[in-house]
C-alpha positions as CSV (number, residue, x, y, z in Angstrom):
1,X,-30.4,67.9,159.4
2,X,-31.4,64.8,157.4
3,X,-29.1,64.3,154.4
4,X,-30.4,62.7,151.2
5,X,-27.5,60.2,151.3
6,X,-28.9,58.9,154.6
7,X,-32.3,58.1,153.0
8,X,-33.4,54.9,151.3
9,X,-36.0,55.9,148.6
10,X,-37.9,52.7,149.5
11,X,-38.5,54.1,153.0
12,X,-40.3,57.1,151.5
13,X,-42.4,54.8,149.3
14,X,-43.3,52.9,152.5
15,X,-44.3,56.2,154.1
16,X,-46.4,57.1,151.2
17,X,-48.2,53.7,151.2
18,X,-48.8,53.7,154.9
19,X,-50.2,57.2,154.8
20,X,-52.7,56.1,152.0
21,X,-53.6,52.6,153.1
22,X,-53.2,52.9,156.9
23,X,-52.7,49.2,157.1
24,X,-49.4,47.2,157.4
25,X,-50.9,44.2,155.6
26,X,-52.0,46.3,152.5
27,X,-48.5,48.0,152.3
28,X,-46.8,44.6,152.6
29,X,-48.9,43.2,149.8
30,X,-48.4,46.2,147.5
31,X,-44.6,46.2,148.1
32,X,-44.4,42.4,148.0
33,X,-42.8,42.3,151.4
34,X,-43.5,40.6,154.7
35,X,-45.3,42.6,157.4
36,X,-42.2,42.4,159.6
37,X,-40.2,44.0,156.8
38,X,-42.7,46.8,156.6
39,X,-42.5,47.2,160.3
40,X,-38.8,47.4,160.2
41,X,-38.9,50.1,157.5
42,X,-41.3,52.1,159.7
43,X,-38.9,51.8,162.6
44,X,-36.1,53.2,160.4
45,X,-38.3,56.1,159.4
46,X,-39.2,56.9,163.0
47,X,-35.4,57.1,163.8
48,X,-34.7,59.3,160.8
49,X,-37.5,61.8,161.6
50,X,-37.4,61.3,165.4
51,X,-41.1,60.9,165.4
52,X,-43.7,58.0,165.8
53,X,-45.2,59.0,162.3
54,X,-47.9,56.4,162.6
55,X,-49.7,54.9,165.6
56,X,-52.1,52.0,165.9
57,X,-55.8,52.6,166.4
58,X,-58.9,50.5,166.0
59,X,-59.3,51.9,162.5
60,X,-55.6,51.2,161.4
61,X,-52.4,53.2,161.4
62,X,-53.1,56.9,161.9
63,X,-50.6,59.6,161.0
64,X,-49.1,61.9,163.5
65,X,-49.0,65.7,163.0
66,X,-45.5,65.6,161.6
67,X,-46.6,62.8,159.1
68,X,-49.4,65.1,158.0
69,X,-46.9,67.9,157.3
70,X,-44.5,65.5,155.4
71,X,-47.1,63.9,153.3
72,X,-47.8,66.5,150.6
73,X,-44.2,67.6,149.8
74,X,-42.9,64.0,149.9
75,X,-45.7,62.8,147.6
76,X,-44.9,65.5,145.2
77,X,-41.2,64.7,145.3
78,X,-41.9,61.0,144.7
79,X,-44.3,61.8,141.9
80,X,-41.7,63.9,140.2
81,X,-39.0,61.3,140.5
82,X,-41.4,58.6,139.1
83,X,-42.3,60.9,136.2
84,X,-38.6,61.7,135.5
85,X,-37.4,58.0,135.4
86,X,-40.3,57.1,133.1
87,X,-39.9,59.9,130.6
88,X,-38.7,57.4,128.0
89,X,-42.1,55.6,128.2
90,X,-44.3,58.7,128.3
91,X,-44.5,59.5,124.6
92,X,-47.9,58.9,123.0
93,X,-47.9,59.7,119.2
94,X,-51.7,59.8,119.1
95,X,-51.9,62.7,121.5
96,X,-48.5,64.4,121.4
97,X,-48.1,67.9,119.9
98,X,-44.3,67.7,119.8
99,X,-42.5,69.4,117.1
100,X,-39.6,67.5,115.5
101,X,-36.8,69.0,113.4
102,X,-35.3,66.7,110.6
103,X,-32.3,67.3,108.4
104,X,-32.9,66.2,104.9
105,X,-32.1,67.3,101.4
106,X,-34.6,68.6,98.8
107,X,-34.6,65.1,97.4
108,X,-35.5,63.8,100.8
109,X,-38.4,66.2,101.0
110,X,-39.7,65.1,97.6
111,X,-39.3,61.3,98.4
112,X,-40.0,61.1,102.1
113,X,-42.5,63.8,103.0
114,X,-45.6,62.8,101.1
115,X,-45.7,59.3,102.7
116,X,-44.5,60.6,106.1
117,X,-47.2,63.3,106.3
118,X,-49.9,60.9,105.3
119,X,-48.7,58.5,108.1
120,X,-48.7,61.3,110.6
121,X,-52.2,62.4,109.6
122,X,-53.4,58.9,110.5
123,X,-51.2,57.9,113.4
124,X,-50.0,61.2,115.0
125,X,-52.2,64.1,114.0
126,X,-50.8,66.5,116.5
127,X,-47.1,66.0,115.6
128,X,-45.4,68.9,113.7
129,X,-42.3,68.7,111.5
130,X,-39.7,71.2,110.4
131,X,-37.1,70.3,107.8
132,X,-33.7,72.0,107.5
133,X,-30.5,71.5,105.4
134,X,-27.4,70.0,106.8
135,X,-25.4,73.2,106.3
136,X,-28.0,75.5,108.0
137,X,-26.0,75.3,111.2
138,X,-23.2,73.0,112.5
139,X,-25.1,69.8,112.3
140,X,-23.2,67.9,115.0
141,X,-23.8,70.5,117.7
142,X,-27.4,71.0,116.6
143,X,-28.1,67.3,117.0
144,X,-26.2,67.1,120.3
145,X,-28.3,70.0,121.7
146,X,-31.6,68.6,120.5
147,X,-32.3,71.4,118.1
148,X,-32.2,68.7,115.4
149,X,-33.8,65.4,116.2
150,X,-33.0,63.3,113.2
151,X,-30.9,63.5,110.0
152,X,-31.7,61.5,107.0
153,X,-29.5,61.0,104.0
154,X,-25.9,60.5,102.8
155,X,-24.0,62.1,105.7
156,X,-20.6,60.4,106.0
157,X,-19.3,63.0,108.4
158,X,-21.7,62.0,111.2
159,X,-19.6,59.4,113.1
160,X,-18.4,59.8,116.7
161,X,-21.3,60.3,119.1
162,X,-23.9,59.3,116.5
163,X,-26.0,56.2,115.9
164,X,-27.1,55.3,112.4
165,X,-29.5,52.9,110.7
166,X,-29.7,52.0,107.1
167,X,-32.9,52.7,105.2
168,X,-32.0,51.8,101.6
169,X,-29.3,52.1,99.0
170,X,-29.8,53.5,95.5
171,X,-27.9,54.3,92.4
172,X,-27.5,57.3,90.1
173,X,-29.4,57.4,86.8
174,X,-29.7,59.7,83.8
175,X,-32.9,61.8,84.0
176,X,-34.3,63.4,80.9
177,X,-37.6,64.4,79.3
178,X,-39.8,61.5,78.0
179,X,-39.3,62.3,74.3
180,X,-35.6,63.0,74.5
181,X,-33.5,61.6,71.6
182,X,-31.6,59.5,74.2
183,X,-34.7,58.2,75.9
184,X,-34.9,54.9,74.0
185,X,-31.2,54.3,73.6
186,X,-28.8,52.4,75.7
187,X,-26.4,55.0,77.0
188,X,-22.7,54.5,76.7
189,X,-19.9,56.8,77.9
190,X,-19.3,58.7,74.7
191,X,-23.0,59.2,74.0
192,X,-23.6,60.6,77.4
193,X,-20.6,63.0,77.3
194,X,-21.8,64.5,74.1
195,X,-25.2,65.4,75.5
196,X,-26.1,68.7,77.1
197,X,-25.8,68.4,80.9
198,X,-27.2,70.0,84.0
199,X,-25.1,69.3,87.1
200,X,-26.4,69.5,90.6
201,X,-23.6,70.7,93.1
202,X,-25.5,69.8,96.3
203,X,-22.8,71.2,98.6
204,X,-22.8,69.8,102.2
205,X,-24.0,66.4,101.1
206,X,-22.4,63.2,99.8
207,X,-23.9,64.0,96.4
208,X,-21.3,66.7,95.8
209,X,-18.9,64.0,94.5
210,X,-20.9,63.5,91.3
211,X,-19.7,66.7,89.6
212,X,-16.0,65.8,90.2
213,X,-16.6,62.3,89.1
214,X,-18.3,63.4,85.9
215,X,-15.5,65.9,85.1
216,X,-12.9,63.2,85.8
217,X,-14.7,61.0,83.2
218,X,-14.3,63.7,80.6
219,X,-17.4,65.9,80.9
220,X,-16.7,69.1,79.0
221,X,-16.5,72.3,81.0
222,X,-18.3,74.5,81.4
223,X,-21.5,72.5,81.5
224,X,-24.8,73.9,80.2
225,X,-26.3,74.5,83.7
226,X,-25.2,74.1,87.3
227,X,-27.7,74.0,90.1
228,X,-27.3,74.1,93.9
229,X,-30.3,71.8,94.6
230,X,-32.1,68.9,93.0
231,X,-35.6,70.1,93.4
232,X,-35.6,72.4,90.4
233,X,-34.3,69.7,88.1
234,X,-37.6,68.3,86.7
235,X,-39.0,71.8,86.0
236,X,-35.9,72.7,84.1
237,X,-35.4,69.6,81.9
238,X,-39.0,68.8,81.1
239,X,-38.8,71.1,78.0
240,X,-35.1,70.9,77.3
241,X,-32.5,68.5,75.8
242,X,-30.4,68.5,78.9
243,X,-29.6,65.3,80.8
244,X,-29.0,65.3,84.5
245,X,-27.4,62.8,86.8
246,X,-29.8,62.2,89.8
247,X,-30.4,59.6,92.5
248,X,-32.9,57.0,91.4
249,X,-35.5,57.8,94.0
250,X,-35.8,61.3,92.8
251,X,-36.1,60.0,89.2
252,X,-38.9,57.6,90.2
253,X,-40.7,60.4,92.0
254,X,-40.7,62.9,89.1
255,X,-41.2,60.7,86.0
256,X,-45.0,60.7,86.1
257,X,-45.8,64.2,87.2
258,X,-43.3,65.8,84.8
259,X,-43.4,63.5,81.8
260,X,-39.8,62.4,82.3
261,X,-37.9,59.2,81.8
262,X,-34.5,57.9,83.1
263,X,-31.9,55.5,81.9
264,X,-29.2,53.4,83.7
265,X,-26.0,55.4,84.1
266,X,-23.1,54.2,82.0
267,X,-20.5,55.4,84.6
268,X,-19.8,53.4,87.7
269,X,-20.9,56.0,90.2
270,X,-20.8,55.1,93.9
271,X,-23.9,53.6,95.4
272,X,-25.8,56.0,97.7
273,X,-26.7,54.5,101.1
274,X,-29.4,56.5,102.8
275,X,-29.3,56.3,106.6
276,X,-31.0,57.9,109.5
277,X,-28.8,59.4,112.1
278,X,-29.4,60.5,115.7
279,X,-27.2,61.6,118.6
280,X,-26.5,59.2,121.4
281,X,-27.9,61.7,123.9
282,X,-31.4,60.9,122.5
283,X,-30.9,57.2,121.9
284,X,-33.5,56.4,124.6
285,X,-35.7,59.4,124.1
286,X,-39.2,58.0,123.5
287,X,-40.3,60.6,121.0
288,X,-37.0,60.2,119.0
289,X,-37.4,56.4,119.1
290,X,-40.9,56.6,117.8
291,X,-39.8,58.9,114.9
292,X,-36.9,56.6,114.0
293,X,-39.3,53.7,114.0
294,X,-41.8,55.5,111.7
295,X,-39.0,56.1,109.2
296,X,-37.9,52.5,109.4
297,X,-41.4,51.2,109.0
298,X,-42.1,53.4,106.0
299,X,-38.8,53.4,104.1
300,X,-36.6,50.5,105.0
301,X,-35.9,48.3,101.9
C-alpha cells in the first residue's frame, strides 16, 4: 500500500503534466525544471507505482494502462487541493451571492446601512446582509463559528481571539426638536438637568454607561422616558420638550428628516470609538476581508 507520507505532491504534478503534454521538454518548461530533473521525478513515480507509467514513442510519451486509470482520480484530487489552498483568493464580490451576518446596533443600522446598501448595489449586487444585535446570542461563540461575520460598534468585551480596526470616534450630544426652548442656548449642567429627559438604556452595548453617568451627575429620577433602543428617539422627541443624550452620528442622521437639532453636551461623557471586529479564524477569509475593506473604505475617518 502506498502511504501519503511517502508521496511528494510535486511528483503528482509531474504525472499530471506528463499525461497532458506527453513531452518531457514541455513539462520541464512549465515546472521551470531541467529535463533531467523531470526524468528523475518520473523514475521516482515508476518506483512508487511499480509501473513504467509513460513510454517513449515517435509521438512523445504515451501513458500505460495504469497511468490511464490513475489520471482521472489524481487530477480530481489535485484540482480539489488547488481549490482548497486558494480559497482565500476565490471571492469575487461582483458575482458572489454570499450572505453576511453583521452585528450592529439600531444606531448602526441608521448610519451605516443606507451608504452600505448603495455600495453593494453598485459593487456587489448579489451579496445579501442580515443584521443582528450583540445580545441575540453569545457573540463570541457566534463569531467563532462563523454565524456572525463582523461586529460593528462599541464592544469592549471582544478581546481575546478577535481582531479590531478603528472606523471613527464620536461624542455624545443633546438631541431635541428644532424649536425647543433650549435649541439656541449654550447648555450648561444645571440647565440640562432641569429639562425633561428621555434616556436610552441600550443594554449589551457600551452606550449603557450613559444612564449611570447622567444619574451620577444629578439627573432626577425617575426620568420622563426610558427606552431600550435609539431608533425610536427621533419619532418620540420631534413633538415633545424632551432632551435625549445620543451619539453624534445618530443626531446628524436624524436632524434633517425629523426637524431636530442638537447641542454640545455639557457633561464630559466618554468618547465613543466605533470599531469593526472579526474573529481570528476568519482573518484570511477572502469574503470577510472584502467586507471589512468595504466598511473601511466607506466609514473610516
